N, C-alpha and C positions, 0 to 999 in steps of 0.2 A: 170339860167343865159342864157340859149339858147333861152328863150321865152321873157324875160323882159329886157328892157334897163335900165341900172343903171347910176347914175351920178358920174363921177370921175372928179377930179381936179388936177391930177398929172402933166399933161403937161402944165397947165396954158395957154392953147390955146383952144378956144371953139370947133373948128372943130376936133382937135386931141383928146380932152377929150370925145367928143361925140362918136367918133369911139371906143375909149377904153371901154366905157360903154356898147356898144352894140355888140362888136366883141370879143369873147373869144380869137381868134388867135392874134388880135391886142394887147390885154393886155399881152399875153404870150410873144410875140415878144418884146414888150416894156420892159418887165422884163429881157429878154435875153440881150438886148442892154444896160441895166443899169449897166455899169461898165466903170470906168475911164473917164466918162463924166458926166455933170450935169444931174440930173433926168429928168428935163424938156426936155432936148435935146433927151434923150433916149426914153421917152414916146411919143414924137412927131414923132419919127422915123416911126412907123407903118402908120401914116397918110400921111407922106411924101412919103413912099413907095407905098401906095395905089394910090396916085395921079400920081406918075411916071409910075405906071403900067396901068393907065387909068381906075381905078376901084374905087368903093366907099366902098370897103371892101377888106380884104385879104383872099385868098383862099389857103389852104395848098397844094392841088393838083397842082394848077397852079404854085405856087412857087417851088414845088418839081421838076416839069418838066421843069422849065425855063432853058434856056441855061446859064451855069455858068458864062461865060465871060460877057454876056449881063446883068446878074443879078448883077455882081460886078459893071458894068458901072452905073447901077441905083443908087448904094450906093455912087459912086465916083462923080456923077454929082454934080456940085456946086449949093448950099452949100452941102458939103459932109454930109452924114447921121450919121457919127460916126468919132471919132478920128482915128480909124483903119477900114476904110470902106471896104477894100477888105477882111480882116479877118472876120469881122462881117457879111458880105454878105454870106460868106461860112457857118458860123454858123447858120444863119437864114435858109439857104437852107437845111442844114443837119437836123435841127429841123423839118422842114416841111416834109422832106423825111421820117423821123422816124414816124411822126404822120400818114402819109399815110400808111406806112408799118405795124405799130402796132395798129392803131386805125381807119383805113380806112379813114383817113383825118378828122375824127370827133373830134375836139379839146375837146369839153366838156366831151367826153367819158373818158378822162384822169382822171377826178375827179368824174364824175357822177357814174362811175363804181367802185369807191373805197368803201370798206366795213367799213372804219374808217378813222380818221384823220391820223393815222400812215400809213395806206395803201395809202392814197392820197399823203402823203409826199414821200413815196417810189416811187410812180409812177412819181411824179414831179422830184425827184432826178435822176431818170433814163433818163430823157430827155437830149438830147445832149446840152451841154453848161450850164447845171444846176448842181451846187453842192448843198450840204446840206443847206448852208445859203440862197442861191437864192431860193431854193425849199421852205424853211420855210417862207421867205418873201412873196412869191407868195401865199402860203397857207393862210397866214394871210390876204393878200389882198382879196382872195376869200371869207374868212369868214367875214371880217370887212366891205368890200365895195360891194361885189357882191352876198351876200346872200347864198353862198355855204358853208354849215357848217356840214360836216360829224362828227359823234360822236368823241369827243376828239381832235377836230381840234386845239383848243387853246394850249393844251398841246404839240401836235405834232409840232406846229409852234414855240415852245420855247418862249423866251421873246418877239419875234415879235408878238405873239398872245395876249400879255398882254393888258388889257383894259386900256385906258388912256395913252398909251405909245406914244412916238414920236421918233421912231427908224428907220422907213423905209417908202417906198412908200405906204405901207398899211395904214399908219396913216395920209396921206395927204388929207385934205378936202378943202384946199384953201391956199392963200398966207401966212397966219399966221402960220398954221401948217407946211407948207413947210419950213418956216424959223426955226421953232423949230426942225424939223428933221435935217436940215442942221447944226444947232448948235450942236445937239447931235453927229452927225458924225464927226464934227471937234473936239469936245472934246474927242471923242473916239480915234481919230488919235493922238491928243496931249498926251493922257494918254499912248498910245502904244509906242510912241517915248520916253517918260520919264521913262518907266518901265526898270528896270535893265535887261540885257541879261540873258536868261536862261542858267544855267550851264549844261554842257553835263554830262550825267551819266558816271561814271567810267567804 
């Protein structure tokens, strides 16, 4: 992934998708931002951030060292980069500070150094702002769209690694698949609302 540009269609914006395909950090930041806003908005965020920083890519060291208040201002500049711009600016900066501290700012080292799919999942799960579900989705994205496939990656990604699934950003290849993923998410929300409340154990 560090040497080859891949084609992604998550943002549905040519410039943003081009950046996601060639920049591991952009893809990771897009995944981090993908909560409580539409996927296209989240994955356009890295492109918007790079533009506002006057760069054609994102750099973990530069973001980690950025003045926190000025960094929040980049997120809050209209149009805001997220529904919760100040909070997400902090999370992006924390992620980059972790990458600098643990991986010397080399984003691909997070997964290239993994011995297996489970190890890659653990490393992703350890990232600030990433829980198990987000880590599994990004692992599926790495395997399905970016050619990063440590042994056992599908199993480690759970149902997000299933072939032919339309569950997450990892399954988006264009407008049609985006619509299918959105339908799946909406159906999952409806099912969750309709499910009876779990009884507390005595």
